[in-house]
VOBA-1610 file (N, C-alpha, C; in pm, whole numbers, padded with zeros to 5 digits, always signed):
BEGIN
Met+03383-00959+00127Met+03265-00916+00055Met+03187-01045+00022Val+03049-01035+00043Val+02958-01141+00015Val+02902-01137-00122Asn+02911-01258-00196Asn+02852-01255-00315Asn+02717-01319-00316Ile+02625-01258-00380Ile+02484-01322-00381Ile+02421-01297-00524Asp+02310-01372-00546Asp+02246-01360-00676Asp+02166-01222-00677Val+02091-01196-00572Val+02002-01072-00576Val+02006-01012-00441Ala+02026-00880-00444Ala+02011-00795-00330Ala+01878-00717-00347Val+01791-00714-00242Val+01669-00643-00246Val+01687-00526-00155Ile+01680-00402-00208Ile+01686-00287-00128Ile+01554-00244-00079Gly+01533-00254+00054Gly+01401-00216+00109Gly+01336-00342+00186Gly+01303-00329+00304Gly+01241-00427+00374Gly+01104-00414+00427Gly+01031-00345+00332Gly+00884-00330+00350Gly+00814-00447+00282Val+00682-00456+00273Val+00616-00564+00220Val+00649-00598+00074Thr+00677-00494-00002Thr+00721-00516-00138Thr+00851-00584-00141Gly+00954-00536-00067Gly+01079-00592-00071Gly+01077-00741-00015Leu+01005-00760+00105Leu+00996-00893+00164Leu+00937-00996+00076Ala+00818-00952+00018Ala+00756-01042-00074Ala+00835-01072-00204Ser+00916-00984-00252Ser+01002-00999-00354Ser+01111-01090-00320Ala+01178-01081-00198Ala+01283-01161-00157Ala+01240-01302-00137Leu+01124-01312-00087Leu+01064-01454-00060Leu+01040-01523-00196Ala+00981-01458-00296Ala+00961-01522-00424Ala+01091-01549-00498Leu+01193-01464-00479Leu+01318-01483-00548Leu+01382-01608-00478Ala+01383-01622-00348Ala+01447-01731-00274Ala+01363-01860-00311Arg+01253-01858-00332Arg+01171-01974-00369Arg+01201-02012-00519Ala+01246-01911-00593Ala+01279-01941-00740Ala+01422-01985-00750Gly+01497-02004-00638Gly+01627-02048-00643Gly+01748-01953-00634Ala+01713-01830-00604Ala+01813-01728-00593Ala+01879-01726-00450Thr+02006-01692-00433Thr+02054-01648-00297Thr+02024-01494-00288Val+01968-01461-00176Val+01910-01336-00161Val+01940-01269-00027Cys+01965-01137-00024Cys+01978-01060+00101Cys+01887-00942+00092Val+01827-00896+00190Val+01745-00771+00204Val+01825-00671+00283Leu+01841-00556+00224Leu+01904-00434+00287Leu+01796-00337+00328Glu+01780-00319+00460Glu+01680-00225+00510Glu+01746-00133+00593Arg+01721+00000+00562Arg+01774+00120+00637Arg+01737+00129+00773Glu+01621+00094+00820Glu+01565+00099+00950Glu+01613-00016+01033Pro+01610-00001+01167Pro+01654-00116+01258Pro+01555-00233+01249Lys+01443-00216+01198Lys+01333-00333+01187Lys+01273-00315+01046Thr+01235-00436+00999Thr+01155-00430+00869Thr+01015-00374+00876Gly+00963-00318+00766Gly+00829-00273+00762Gly+00784-00146+00851Arg+00871-00076+00884Arg+00847+00046+00980Arg+00795+00161+00914Ala+00795+00168+00778Ala+00753+00290+00702Ala+00621+00272+00648Thr+00602+00286+00521Thr+00471+00279+00454Thr+00390+00164+00474Ser+00457+00045+00493Ser+00400-00084+00501Ser+00294-00096+00614Thr+00337-00027+00720Thr+00253-00041+00847Thr+00196+00092+00891His+00206+00193+00809His+00137+00323+00830His+00030+00347+00726Asn-00075+00260+00730Asn-00180+00284+00632Asn-00304+00225+00685Ser-00407+00218+00611Ser-00539+00177+00664Ser-00551+00020+00673Gly-00461-00054+00613Gly-00469-00207+00636Gly-00573-00264+00539Val-00617-00195+00429Val-00722-00242+00353Val-00666-00333+00246Ile-00733-00448+00224Ile-00708-00532+00104Ile-00813-00486+00001His-00753-00416-00103His-00839-00361-00213His-00882-00461-00299Ala-01001-00445-00353Ala-01058-00548-00465Ala-01019-00517-00597Gly-00990-00380-00625Gly-00930-00345-00761Gly-01038-00253-00835Leu-01112-00182-00765Leu-01215-00098-00824Leu-01170+00031-00897Tyr-01064+00086-00856Tyr-01040+00227-00896Tyr-00944+00254-01002Tyr-00862+00155-01043Tyr-00744+00187-01119Tyr-00786+00173-01276Pro-00698+00250-01349Pro-00737+00246-01503Pro-00714+00112-01558Ala-00813+00064-01634Ala-00806-00067-01703Ala-00671-00080-01780Gly-00606-00197-01763Gly-00478-00214-01840Gly-00355-00170-01760Ser-00384-00094-01645Ser-00264-00049-01568Ser-00209-00167-01483Leu-00081-00144-01440Leu-00028-00252-01349Leu-00106-00244-01212Lys-00135-00125-01171Lys-00217-00109-01047Lys-00344-00194-01044Ala-00423-00187-01157Ala-00534-00273-01183Ala-00506-00423-01178Ala-00406-00462-01262Ala-00376-00607-01277Ala-00313-00666-01137Leu-00217-00598-01076Leu-00158-00643-00964Leu-00242-00639-00829Cys-00336-00545-00832Cys-00427-00535-00726Cys-00514-00661-00719Val-00576-00695-00840Val-00668-00804-00843Val-00583-00942-00805Asp-00474-00957-00882Asp-00397-01079-00848Asp-00350-01085-00701Gly-00299-00967-00653Gly-00247-00965-00518Gly-00348-00991-00420Arg-00473-00934-00442Arg-00579-00956-00343Arg-00598-01104-00333Asp-00619-01188-00425Asp-00637-01328-00421Asp-00521-01392-00341Arg-00404-01355-00398Arg-00290-01418-00337Arg-00273-01390-00183Leu-00317-01270-00146Leu-00306-01217-00002Leu-00405-01288+00092Tyr-00524-01305+00036Tyr-00628-01367+00113Tyr-00579-01508+00146Ala-00539-01583+00044Ala-00486-01725+00046Ala-00368-01733+00147Phe-00274-01632+00131Phe-00155-01628+00219Phe-00201-01613+00366Cys-00283-01512+00391Cys-00331-01480+00522Cys-00398-01601+00593Ala-00488-01680+00515Ala-00548-01791+00551Ala-00452-01903+00601Thr-00350-01928+00506Thr-00240-02028+00532Thr-00161-02005+00654His-00122-01864+00677His-00035-01842+00780His-00106-01789+00901Arg-00224-01787+00912Arg-00308-01735+01025Arg-00279-01594+01057Ile-00269-01506+00953Ile-00244-01370+00968Ile-00385-01307+00990Pro-00410-01220+01103Pro-00544-01158+01115Pro-00591-01090+01005His-00706-01119+00953His-00760-01048+00842His-00915-01079+00834Ala-00979-01005+00748Ala-01124-01032+00722Ala-01167-00989+00593Arg-01237-01062+00531Arg-01300-01027+00391Arg-01438-00969+00428Cys-01436-00839+00477Cys-01543-00772+00537Cys-01637-00697+00437Gly-01581-00676+00330Gly-01663-00601+00227Gly-01646-00451+00250Lys-01688-00376+00147Lys-01684-00240+00159Lys-01790-00171+00092Leu-01837-00050+00147Leu-01935+00020+00082Leu-01868+00149+00034Val-01904+00186-00094Val-01860+00328-00145Val-01984+00392-00165Val-02008+00495-00079Val-02146+00557-00073Val-02166+00689-00151Ala-02280+00711-00198Ala-02326+00842-00251Ala-02414+00899-00148Gly-02377+01028-00107Gly-02457+01097+00000Gly-02574+01168-00059Thr-02574+01199-00189Thr-02690+01267-00257Thr-02704+01207-00387Ala-02825+01241-00446Ala-02857+01178-00576Ala-02755+01228-00692Asp-02694+01358-00668Asp-02605+01408-00768Asp-02479+01325-00779Glu-02446+01243-00687Glu-02329+01164-00687Glu-02351+01024-00762Ile-02468+00986-00777Ile-02499+00862-00829Ile-02436+00834-00965Pro-02431+00938-01057Pro-02364+00905-01188Pro-02223+00866-01166Ala-02148+00934-01074Ala-02005+00902-01050Ala-01997+00756-00983Leu-02093+00723-00894Leu-02096+00586-00856Leu-02112+00491-00960Glu-02196+00511-01052Glu-02227+00423-01165Glu-02101+00410-01264Ala-02016+00529-01271Ala-01892+00518-01354Ala-01798+00428-01288Leu-01789+00440-01155Leu-01690+00350-01073Leu-01729+00209-01081His-01861+00182-01080His-01908+00049-01110His-01866-00007-01231Arg-01868+00074-01338Arg-01831+00026-01479Arg-01669-00013-01476Arg-01600+00096-01417Arg-01461+00073-01407Arg-01425-00059-01348Ala-01487-00083-01229Ala-01453-00204-01157Ala-01480-00326-01240His-01588-00330-01316His-01616-00448-01397His-01521-00446-01516Gln-01474-00347-01573Gln-01362-00333-01668Gln-01237-00399-01614Asn-01220-00383-01484Asn-01095-00450-01416Asn-01116-00591-01376Gly-01228-00649-01418Gly-01259-00795-01378Gly-01314-00806-01247Val-01346-00699-01172Val-01406-00710-01042Val-01565-00711-01046Thr-01609-00822-01094Thr-01748-00835-01126Thr-01849-00863-01008Ser-01771-00882-00891Ser-01854-00906-00767Ser-01915-00778-00720Val-01863-00658-00766Val-01913-00528-00719Val-02051-00496-00784Thr-02143-00464-00687Thr-02284-00426-00729Thr-02327-00300-00674Met-02425-00238-00759Met-02494-00117-00708Met-02601-00163-00612Val-02612-00098-00495Val-02704-00125-00395Val-02781-00005-00354Asp-02899-00017-00285Asp-02981+00092-00238Asp-02953+00127-00103Ala-03024+00234-00051Ala-03011+00286+00074Ala-03050+00188+00188Ser-03154+00091+00154Ser-03191+00001+00252Ser-03078-00107+00273Phe-02997-00146+00168Phe-02896-00235+00183Phe-02778-00167+00269Val-02751-00041+00250Val-02657+00025+00333Val-02693+00032+00474Lys-02831+00046+00490Lys-02884+00066+00641Lys-02862-00068+00707His-02880-00185+00632His-02864-00304+00688His-02726-00339+00731Lys-02621-00297+00642Lys-02491-00322+00670Lys-02428-00233+00776Glu-02458-00096+00756Glu-02411+00011+00831Glu-02521+00093+00876Pro-02597+00069+00990Pro-02714+00128+01025Pro-02697+00290+01059His-02570+00324+01091His-02555+00466+01129His-02481+00549+01019Val-02466+00486+00893Val-02396+00562+00784Val-02523+00623+00692His-02505+00733+00649His-02589+00803+00559His-02549+00770+00415Ala-02638+00739+00330Ala-02629+00710+00191Ala-02755+00710+00122Val-02764+00754-00011Val-02873+00730-00088Val-02857+00614-00189Ser-02736+00576-00202Ser-02706+00463-00286Ser-02559+00429-00258Ala-02509+00313-00307Ala-02384+00276-00280Ala-02330+00169-00371Leu-02198+00144-00376Leu-02135+00023-00426Leu-02113-00074-00326Trp-02132-00189-00352Trp-02095-00293-00236Trp-01995-00381-00309Ser-01868-00388-00234Ser-01756-00463-00285Ser-01725-00572-00186Pro-01797-00697-00212Pro-01770-00809-00110Pro-01623-00860-00097Asp-01540-00823-00192Asp-01407-00891-00189Asp-01298-00787-00137Thr-01344-00682-00087Thr-01264-00581-00007Thr-01254-00635+00130Gly-01139-00610+00188Gly-01119-00660+00336Gly-01006-00579+00405Ile-00968-00628+00516Ile-00865-00576+00601Ile-00767-00680+00658Val-00635-00635+00680Val-00537-00717+00723Val-00461-00646+00826Glu-00402-00723+00919Glu-00303-00667+01025Glu-00173-00650+00960Ala-00132-00538+00913Ala-00012-00520+00843Ala+00117-00562+00914Glu+00121-00540+01040Glu+00238-00570+01116Glu+00257-00718+01118Ala+00145-00797+01134Ala+00154-00944+01124Ala+00195-00992+00989Leu+00145-00924+00880Leu+00191-00969+00757Leu+00342-00949+00735Val+00396-00828+00780Val+00534-00798+00771Val+00618-00915+00843Lys+00576-00940+00967Lys+00645-01036+01052Lys+00644-01171+00996Thr+00538-01222+00929Thr+00519-01346+00863Thr+00615-01346+00753Leu+00608-01241+00665Leu+00696-01242+00548Leu+00845-01259+00579Glu+00878-01190+00676Glu+01019-01186+00737Glu+01055-01321+00781Gln+00967-01390+00859Gln+00999-01525+00907Gln+01017-01620+00799Leu+00925-01609+00692Leu+00940-01700+00587Leu+01071-01676+00495Cys+01101-01555+00490Cys+01233-01522+00428Cys+01348-01574+00496Arg+01349-01571+00631Arg+01453-01636+00714Arg+01457-01779+00685Gln+01340-01844+00684Gln+01341-01985+00661Gln+01383-02027+00524Ala+01381-01939+00426Ala+01427-01963+00294Ala+01574-01910+00275Asp+01646-01886+00392Asp+01779-01851+00392Asp+01805-01722+00328Val+01708-01627+00322Val+01742-01487+00300Val+01805-01421+00409Ala+01920-01354+00375Ala+01992-01275+00480Ala+01920-01145+00504Met+01875-01116+00625Met+01806-00993+00657Met+01914-00896+00725Val+01947-00789+00650Val+02049-00693+00702Val+01982-00563+00729Val+01945-00533+00858Val+01875-00417+00894Val+01974-00316+00945Gly+01908-00195+00955Gly+01998-00071+00993Gly+02123-00060+00902Ser+02085-00079+00767Ser+02193-00078+00658Ser+02143-00005+00532Pro+02141+00125+00533Pro+02105+00189+00417Pro+02204+00178+00307Leu+02165+00180+00192Leu+02266+00181+00083Leu+02326+00320+00066Ile+02460+00328+00064Ile+02533+00443+00062Ile+02624+00464-00063Gly+02638+00349-00141Gly+02717+00346-00253Gly+02694+00225-00334Ala+02726+00241-00472Ala+02720+00122-00561Ala+02824+00144-00670Asp+02888+00031-00702Asp+02982+00042-00815Asp+02957-00076-00906Ala+02961-00058-01039Ala+02934-00155-01141Ala+03067-00233-01165Thr+03061-00353-01175Thr+03172-00442-01213Thr+03118-00536-01326Ala+03204-00615-01381Ala+03164-00711-01485Ala+03071-00807-01423Asp+03082-00840-01296Asp+02991-00944-01239Asp+02870-00897-01172Gly+02851-00762-01166Gly+02733-00713-01096Gly+02748-00579-01041Leu+02681-00560-00930Leu+02691-00429-00868Leu+02752-00454-00721Val+02848-00379-00688Val+02909-00385-00552Val+02832-00285-00460Leu+02755-00329-00365Leu+02678-00242-00285Leu+02746-00220-00150Thr+02743-00078-00114Thr+02808-00046+00000Thr+02710+00004+00113Thr+02715-00051+00230Thr+02639+00000+00340Thr+02736+00062+00446Pro+02691+00113+00550Pro+02780+00151+00664Pro+02858+00044+00725His+02824-00078+00700His+02880-00189+00778His+02948-00294+00691Glu+02914-00303+00560Glu+02973-00410+00481Glu+02943-00387+00343Arg+02993-00480+00249Arg+02985-00472+00107Arg+02927-00585+00048Phe+02848-00594-00048Phe+02791-00702-00117Phe+02806-00701-00266Leu+02842-00810-00328Leu+02836-00814-00476Leu+02710-00888-00529Ala+02625-00822-00584Ala+02505-00877-00625Ala+02485-00863-00782Ser+02454-00981-00835Ser+02438-01001-00985Ser+02320-00914-01035Thr+02214-00905-00948Thr+02090-00830-00968Thr+02046-00761-00838Val+02006-00640-00855Val+01950-00548-00742Val+01810-00524-00768Val+01711-00548-00670Val+01583-00511-00677Val+01564-00389-00597Asn+01514-00277-00657Asn+01495-00152-00589Asn+01355-00136-00535Ala+01333-00181-00414Ala+01203-00178-00345Ala+01203-00091-00219Ser+01275+00024-00239Ser+01307+00112-00128Ser+01214+00229-00100Gly+01090+00213-00154Gly+00988+00300-00107Gly+01010+00450-00120Leu+01010+00521-00020Leu+01034+00662-00020Leu+01164+00702-00067Tyr+01262+00609-00076Tyr+01397+00647-00099Tyr+01440+00574-00250Ala+01336+00519-00320Ala+01356+00463-00432Ala+01430+00550-00543Asp+01397+00673-00543Asp+01458+00758-00649Asp+01604+00782-00619Ala+01640+00813-00495Ala+01777+00828-00456Ala+01860+00701-00470Asn+01794+00588-00448Asn+01876+00458-00456Asn+01894+00425-00601Ser+01791+00456-00693Ser+01801+00421-00827Ser+01928+00505-00891Ala+01944+00631-00842Ala+02044+00710-00888Ala+02188+00651-00838Leu+02180+00605-00717Leu+02313+00548-00673Leu+02345+00423-00741Leu+02256+00346-00780Leu+02270+00229-00860Leu+02298+00241-00995Gly+02287+00365-01054Gly+02307+00390-01197Gly+02184+00365-01284Gly+02066+00368-01220Gly+01946+00326-01286Gly+01864+00436-01345Gln+01748+00417-01386Gln+01672+00525-01444Gln+01641+00627-01350Ala+01609+00753-01407Ala+01577+00871-01313Ala+01430+00893-01307Phe+01383+00901-01174Phe+01239+00933-01145Phe+01243+01002-01020Thr+01136+01059-00979Thr+01117+01136-00858Thr+01008+01070-00764Ile+01036+01058-00639Ile+00940+01014-00559Ile+00896+01125-00472Tyr+00754+01148-00464Tyr+00690+01260-00396Tyr+00640+01213-00265Pro+00692+01246-00157Pro+00632+01200-00025Pro+00499+01282-00006Cys+00400+01200+00039Cys+00265+01239+00044Cys+00218+01195+00191Arg+00197+01285+00283Arg+00150+01234+00411Arg+00000+01218+00423Gly-00037+01113+00486Gly-00176+01089+00518Gly-00190+01083+00665Glu-00283+01159+00720Glu-00311+01157+00858Glu-00445+01096+00905Tyr-00462+01038+01021Tyr-00579+00967+01062Tyr-00630+01026+01193Ala-00763+01022+01206Ala-00827+01032+01340Ala-00887+00891+01374Glu-00937+00872+01492Glu-00997+00746+01519Glu-01132+00785+01605Leu-01225+00702+01589Leu-01352+00710+01663Leu-01314+00672+01824Ala-01373+00749+01906Ala-01372+00731+02043Ala-01406+00579+02076Pro-01347+00507+02178Pro-01384+00376+02211Pro-01539+00352+02216Ser-01612+00455+02272Ser-01748+00433+02305Ser-01835+00428+02173Lys-01769+00475+02060Lys-01841+00493+01938Lys-01798+00386+01836Arg-01704+00299+01865Arg-01651+00211+01774Arg-01767+00112+01718Ala-01863+00078+01805Ala-01963-00015+01772Ala-02065+00044+01656Met-02046+00179+01633Met-02131+00234+01540Met-02094+00201+01398Val-01972+00146+01371Val-01920+00114+01232Val-01884-00028+01232Asn-01930-00106+01140Asn-01911-00252+01133Asn-01788-00278+01039Gly-01765-00204+00939Gly-01656-00247+00839Gly-01591-00123+00780Leu-01586-00133+00638Leu-01527-00035+00552Leu-01633+00057+00487Val-01615+00183+00500Val-01709+00275+00436Val-01620+00383+00374Tyr-01646+00407+00243Tyr-01577+00506+00163Tyr-01667+00600+00103Pro-01621+00737+00083Pro-01695+00814+00002Pro-01652+00794-00151Leu-01709+00858-00238Leu-01650+00861-00372Leu-01510+00904-00380Pro-01429+00864-00466Pro-01288+00919-00481Pro-01294+01061-00513His-01183+01138-00479His-01168+01275-00512His-01178+01292-00672Ala-01262+01389-00712Ala-01278+01412-00858Ala-01134+01451-00917Ser-01050+01500-00849Ser-00913+01539-00882Ser-00826+01432-00913Gly-00870+01314-00863Gly-00772+01198-00858Gly-00677+01193-00749Ala-00689+01290-00651Ala-00585+01297-00548Ala-00586+01185-00449Gly-00700+01109-00443Gly-00705+00996-00343Gly-00849+00942-00338Leu-00858+00842-00248Leu-00977+00770-00233Leu-01071+00838-00128Gly-01037+00945-00070Gly-01112+01008+00021Gly-01101+00967+00159Val-01140+01056+00263Val-01129+01016+00401Val-01246+00914+00422His-01189+00794+00470His-01284+00683+00474His-01283+00615+00623Leu-01379+00532+00649Leu-01379+00467+00775Leu-01337+00327+00757Ala-01242+00278+00853Ala-01202+00149+00837Ala-01188+00083+00979Lys-01260-00024+01002Lys-01258-00098+01128Lys-01140-00192+01120Thr-01040-00196+01210Thr-00934-00270+01212Thr-00964-00403+01262Thr-00873-00508+01251Thr-00883-00642+01297Thr-00884-00646+01452Trp-00834-00550+01515Trp-00832-00533+01655Trp-00939-00436+01713Gly-01036-00391+01629Gly-01159-00327+01666Gly-01159-00181+01674Thr-01051-00107+01654Thr-01052+00047+01650Thr-01119+00076+01508Val-01155+00203+01496Val-01210+00263+01372Val-01137+00374+01333Thr-01061+00376+01229Thr-00979+00491+01174Thr-01060+00569+01080Leu-01030+00702+01070Leu-01089+00792+00980Leu-00983+00867+00916Gly-00964+00845+00786Gly-00851+00911+00710Gly-00825+00823+00582Pro-00719+00842+00509Pro-00621+00941+00544Pro-00645+01075+00469Thr-00591+01187+00515Thr-00580+01310+00447Thr-00470+01298+00343Ile-00450+01403+00263Ile-00343+01410+00168Ile-00280+01548+00171Arg-00138+01526+00200Arg-00066+01653+00195Arg+00081+01614+00145Tyr+00118+01676+00037Tyr+00248+01657-00012Tyr+00351+01742+00070Gln+00469+01674+00087Gln+00574+01746+00166Gln+00706+01704+00121Asp+00804+01774+00170Asp+00943+01753+00114Asp+01007+01641+00203Asp+00982+01638+00321Asp+01049+01540+00420Asp+01003+01404+00406Lys+01091+01305+00387Lys+01046+01168+00378Lys+01030+01085+00509Asp+01063+01162+00614Asp+01064+01091+00750Asp+00968+01168+00842Asp+00914+01281+00810Asp+00847+01360+00902Asp+00698+01321+00911Tyr+00660+01245+01021Tyr+00528+01201+01032Tyr+00445+01291+01127Glu+00499+01377+01195Glu+00433+01447+01312Glu+00420+01597+01293Ser+00526+01670+01251Ser+00519+01813+01253Ser+00403+01867+01175Gly+00344+01979+01238Gly+00233+02044+01160Gly+00107+01961+01137Arg+00085+01863+01225Arg-00025+01778+01215Arg-00164+01866+01212Ile-00256+01830+01123Ile-00383+01901+01114Ile-00463+01883+01241Pro-00548+01992+01266Pro-00622+01981+01393Pro-00724+01879+01381Leu-00766+01820+01497Leu-00871+01711+01485Leu-01011+01765+01445Asp-01025+01895+01461Asp-01147+01961+01411Asp-01164+01940+01261Asp-01049+01927+01192Asp-01056+01922+01033Asp-01114+01782+00990Phe-01125+01693+01080Phe-01182+01562+01054Phe-01336+01564+01063Val-01399+01652+01134Val-01536+01641+01160Val-01629+01653+01041Glu-01591+01754+00946Glu-01674+01777+00823Glu-01674+01652+00730Pro-01555+01596+00702Pro-01547+01478+00619Pro-01613+01361+00687Ala-01606+01350+00812Ala-01666+01238+00884Ala-01813+01249+00874Arg-01869+01366+00876Arg-02020+01393+00871Arg-02074+01343+00731His-01998+01349+00638His-02044+01308+00503His-02083+01156+00512Leu-02030+01078+00605Leu-02053+00935+00617Leu-02128+00918+00741Leu-02105+00979+00851Leu-02172+00963+00979Leu-02217+01098+01026Pro-02350+01137+00994Pro-02396+01271+01022Pro-02402+01303+01170Trp-02400+01210+01260Trp-02405+01236+01398Trp-02277+01265+01475Ile-02159+01255+01399Ile-02029+01282+01450Ile-02017+01426+01509Thr-01957+01433+01632Thr-01911+01559+01688Thr-01762+01546+01715Leu-01697+01654+01740Leu-01563+01656+01786Leu-01525+01569+01902Ala-01623+01562+01998Ala-01601+01472+02106Ala-01599+01323+02072Asp-01644+01283+01956Asp-01642+01145+01913Asp-01508+01099+01845Leu-01420+01195+01827Leu-01288+01170+01763Leu-01176+01182+01860Gln-01063+01107+01819Gln-00941+01128+01890Gln-00833+01113+01803Pro-00706+01169+01831Pro-00602+01162+01723Pro-00558+01021+01690Gly-00528+01003+01560Gly-00466+00870+01519Gly-00328+00894+01467Gly-00292+00788+01385Gly-00149+00784+01337Gly-00134+00868+01209Ser-00027+00845+01144Ser+00006+00901+01015Ser+00086+00818+00937Gly+00090+00826+00804Gly+00181+00758+00713Gly+00226+00850+00597Ile+00326+00808+00521Ile+00367+00876+00412Ile+00376+00786+00282Arg+00303+00829+00186Arg+00294+00749+00060Arg+00428+00782-00023Ala+00466+00685-00096Ala+00580+00707-00197Ala+00506+00719-00333Lys+00479+00831-00377Lys+00418+00864-00504Lys+00515+00889-00616Leu+00472+00850-00741Leu+00553+00881-00851Leu+00494+01000-00926His+00396+01073-00868His+00349+01202-00927His+00321+01297-00820Gly+00330+01425-00853Gly+00305+01527-00766Gly+00163+01575-00764Pro+00136+01680-00687Pro-00003+01722-00669Pro-00075+01763-00789Asp-00003+01804-00890Asp-00072+01863-01019Asp-00104+01736-01117Thr-00081+01610-01088Thr-00111+01495-01177Thr-00203+01404-01100Thr-00289+01339-01176Thr-00393+01251-01125Thr-00351+01113-01109Phe-00264+01053-01174Phe-00233+00916-01175Phe-00088+00883-01219Ala-00017+00788-01152Ala+00106+00729-01203Ala+00097+00587-01162Asp+00134+00498-01255Asp+00132+00352-01229Asp+00246+00311-01154Phe+00231+00186-01096Phe+00351+00123-01034Phe+00467+00116-01137Leu+00595+00123-01095Leu+00705+00098-01164Leu+00759-00039-01131Val+00725-00134-01200Val+00777-00274-01170Val+00823-00338-01310Gly+00955-00354-01321Gly+01012-00402-01439Gly+01160-00391-01434Arg+01229-00437-01539Arg+01362-00417-01559Arg+01401-00280-01586Asp+01503-00233-01518Asp+01533-00094-01544Asp+01581-00061-01684Thr+01542+00062-01723Thr+01558+00087-01875Thr+01704+00137-01893Val+01776+00164-01800Val+01919+00217-01811Val+02015+00114-01769Asn+01987+00048-01663Asn+02088-00052-01610Asn+02010-00185-01587Pro+02031-00281-01677Pro+01950-00408-01680Pro+01984-00497-01552Arg+02075-00465-01469Arg+02102-00537-01350Arg+02011-00504-01241Ile+01928-00397-01271Ile+01836-00344-01170Ile+01688-00388-01211Ile+01613-00443-01111Ile+01462-00455-01131Ile+01408-00354-01037Gln+01324-00266-01097Gln+01253-00160-01016Gln+01123-00218-00959Ala+01104-00191-00843Ala+00966-00215-00769Ala+00940-00095-00691Ser+00921+00022-00772Ser+00926+00156-00715Ser+00787+00232-00731Gly+00766+00333-00662Gly+00638+00404-00675Gly+00519+00322-00615Ile+00533+00246-00515Ile+00445+00154-00470Ile+00354+00215-00361Asp+00260+00300-00410Asp+00166+00355-00314Asp+00050+00272-00316Ser-00072+00316-00278Ser-00193+00233-00283Ser-00219+00190-00427Pro-00249+00056-00447Pro-00279-00053-00352Pro-00155-00149-00323Gly-00049-00070-00282Gly+00078-00161-00269Gly+00067-00271-00173Leu+00003-00252-00050Leu-00015-00350+00056Leu-00094-00475-00008Thr-00188-00446-00072Thr-00277-00555-00141Thr-00196-00624-00247Ser-00110-00554-00324Ser-00041-00609-00446Ser+00092-00672-00410Cys+00142-00673-00281Cys+00278-00704-00254Cys+00320-00843-00303Leu+00231-00945-00292Leu+00272-01080-00322Leu+00282-01091-00479Ala+00181-01020-00545Ala+00176-01023-00696Ala+00291-00956-00742Ile+00347-00835-00680Ile+00460-00772-00716Ile+00582-00866-00698Gly+00594-00933-00591Gly+00696-01031-00567Gly+00714-01137-00669His+00591-01190-00714His+00581-01281-00816His+00636-01235-00938Arg+00595-01111-00975Arg+00637-01050-01094Arg+00784-01029-01100Val+00839-00980-00998Val+00988-00958-00977Val+01061-01074-01002Ala+01013-01189-00933Ala+01090-01319-00955Ala+01077-01368-01099Ser+00960-01343-01162Ser+00952-01385-01293Ser+01052-01303-01392Ile+01062-01188-01369Ile+01157-01097-01450Ile+01303-01148-01428Trp+01337-01182-01305Trp+01471-01231-01273Trp+01504-01353-01342Arg+01399-01451-01360Arg+01428-01573-01427Arg+01444-01550-01576Glu+01391-01445-01625Glu+01390-01425-01777Glu+01539-01427-01837
//
C-alpha cells in the first residue's frame, strides 16, 4: 500500500490543477482517474470559453474564482503555448425590450470587478460581427477561448514533472478511515492518503459518500451542440451570446469560434439521470435553427451540421436557478477537501480552484 500526503480523485482540469498546486506546495500527490485518460468528461466537452466573470452573483465563489482563474489561465496559456485567444465576446440584445436586462448584466459585471465590460451600439456590433443581428450589446474584451484538450495535456505533463502519480482507469470503489488518514481502494491497488481532494465531477456525490464526507447531489445536465457548415464559418469572427435565460437555467445557445476555426452553436440544457450518456435521444438539428436565428437571421437548416455534447455536473436541479461551487474543507470529514459541483465557469476557474485547494491543505 502506497502512503501519500494527498490523493486527488478526478483527472479533469479541476483535479489536475489541484494536484499541480499541491505538488508545488510540497505535497506528495497521486491522481485517481476512473477513465483510461485524463480530461475525457466535462473538461473537454464544452465551449472552450474563458469567461470574464459577468454572470455570477457578487460575493459568490463562482464570481471570485472566475475572475482570478481567468487571469491565471491567460498567463498559463501564454507561458506554455496552449492555443488560446483573448477574442472578446458580445452579449447581444435582439430587440429594444431586452436592453434593460442587458443593462442589469452590465451592472452585475461591474459589481464583480469586471470593469472592462462596456455597453455598445448596433454599429459596434456590425463592425465586430457583420452578420449578427443586434440593437445593442455588451462588449467583454477579456472573454476568450482555449483549446481544452491542450490545457488538459499540459496540466498532466506538468503534474508528471512534479512527481504526481497519475493513476488512470482506477475509479474509487472503497474508502476506510484510519488514524493516519483514508485508505482508498481502486480495482487495482490501495493508497493511504492523509488528505483526499474530491474533484470527481459527475461522480463527486457518490465519492463523497464513499469517503464519509458531506452529503450532496450532483445533477447531470446534458448540453448539445450544432456546428456551422464549413462554408459558413467565416460569417462568425468570435464569441456571440444572447442574454442569459431569465430562469437562470444557463447562458443561452451561443456562437463560439474555436481555436481551430470551427463555429459551435450551443449548448442546450437537459437534465438526465445517466452520467455517461452523451448520445441517446439527441435533439433534432432542426431545433437549433430558431435559437440560431436570434443571432444570425440568415441561418437555414442547410447551414448547420451535428456537433458534440457534454454533461455538466450541477449542484442544483431544474427547479433552482443557482448553486455555487463547493470548494472547501468538508464539513463532516476534515480529511476531505471538496472541489465539487464545478460546472461553468469551471474551465476558466480551474487554476484558481487549484490554488485555493492547496491553500486549504496548508492551513
